[in-house]
C-alpha positions, 0 to 999 in steps of 0.5 A: 183174646182168643181166636176161635178160628171155626165152630167149636165141635165138642164131639171133636174135642172129646175123641182128639183129647183121648188120643191126647191123653193116651200120649200123655200117659206114655210120656209121663207115667215113670215120673209119676210113679216117682212122685207117688212115691216121694208123696206116701213114703213113710216117716222114718224112725228116729235115726233112720234115713228117708227111704228116699232122699229125693227125685233122683234117689227114687228114680235110681233105687226104683230102676235098679231094684224093679228095672224099667218096668218098676217105672211103669207100675199101675199104667194099666188103670190110667191107660184104661181111664185115660182115653175116656177121662182125657176125652171127657175133659176135653169134651168139657172145655169144648163144651165150656167154650160153646155154652159162653158163646152167643154166636159160633164165632164169638171170641172168648175172653181169657177168664171165660176159657178159664171158666170153661177149663174148670168145667172139664175138671168136674166132668173129669172127676167121676173117672179120675177118682178111682183110676187115680186110687188104683194107680196110687195103691199099685205104685206103692205096693211096688215101693213097700215089696208087698203084694196085696193086689195083683194088677189093677182089676184085682185091686178094683175088686178088693176095694169094691169087696171091702168098702164098697163103692165108696172104697173105689171113690176114695178122695173124690173131693181131694180130686175135685179140688185139684183137678177144678182150678188146676184144669182152668189154668191148664187150658187158659194157659194153653190158649194164651200161650198158642196166641202169643206164639202165633206170628203176626198175620198168621192163624193159631191152627197154623201153629208149627209142632215145636210152638205146640210142644212149647205151649203144651209143656208151659200149660202142664208147669201151669197146671201142676203149680197149682195142683200139687198141694191138693195132689199130695193130700189126695196121695196120702188120703187115697193111700192111707189105711181105713179109718186113719183120717176120718175127717178127711183131707182136714185131718191129712193137712193137720198131720202133714203140717204139724209133722213135716211143715208146710214144705210137705205140701210141695212133696215131689215138686222136682218129679212133677215139674220134670214130667209135666212139661214133656208129658202135657206137650205130648198131650197137647201134640197129640190133640192137635194132630187128631183134631187136625185129621178130624176136621179133614175127615169130617169138616161138618161134625 
């Protein structure tokens, strides 16, 4: 069972989650760039090698060809979206927990925490889907050398001009398929690890920084273990030319399995897992620090 040391405040979760999300992007975006480029690299012509042979080859070529700035391509979109997105994510988790409590001091079970986490995934999709679409397009644009979009805002304007709001929100269903179960795993794992790592007789709220980092990092790994296959499908679908996949993710899935096998659903696995631990450790540490600050300045909120 997960200890609830004080009444749950979705409002505090909102603000603390936003700060945690900013911490996550700064730490994790370079490897997110590598992940997307690996997932969307074109199939080579017969006799030609792959553009990137793996995570470290992609990292090296990006660094040599574009410098450190190349690793942060497309970061404006997630930075702009990540504060409200993670704010809404943690708000959804807090609300999901609150809705399942009969009394403020009720202790939630792990399945209940998983359900609350899934609700957070539903909440974030409205913000996440367009941000992910723009980010992926800018990341692969830099890799191909084409310059169709001058930046995040220009990309959003062109997508809207070409296909309306549906063009901006392309890939929403796949974003839901990725984030709902993955968010459930994410939050449940974090709460479970916090309880395990809390010394006998101590409160979860007094957990040390190294233990928070460890719990947050492992929660990120569990999250992405669930999220990678739909994330690969989402990246392919969101960066495909208009009309390439008329039946949505089913066409993407069939093409990937037919041409590259089941293993293609785990493209970018190494980059994702290398990124997951430090990025999510930073996220949860930022969340916990912000939450303690909010509890200090507004204990009754």
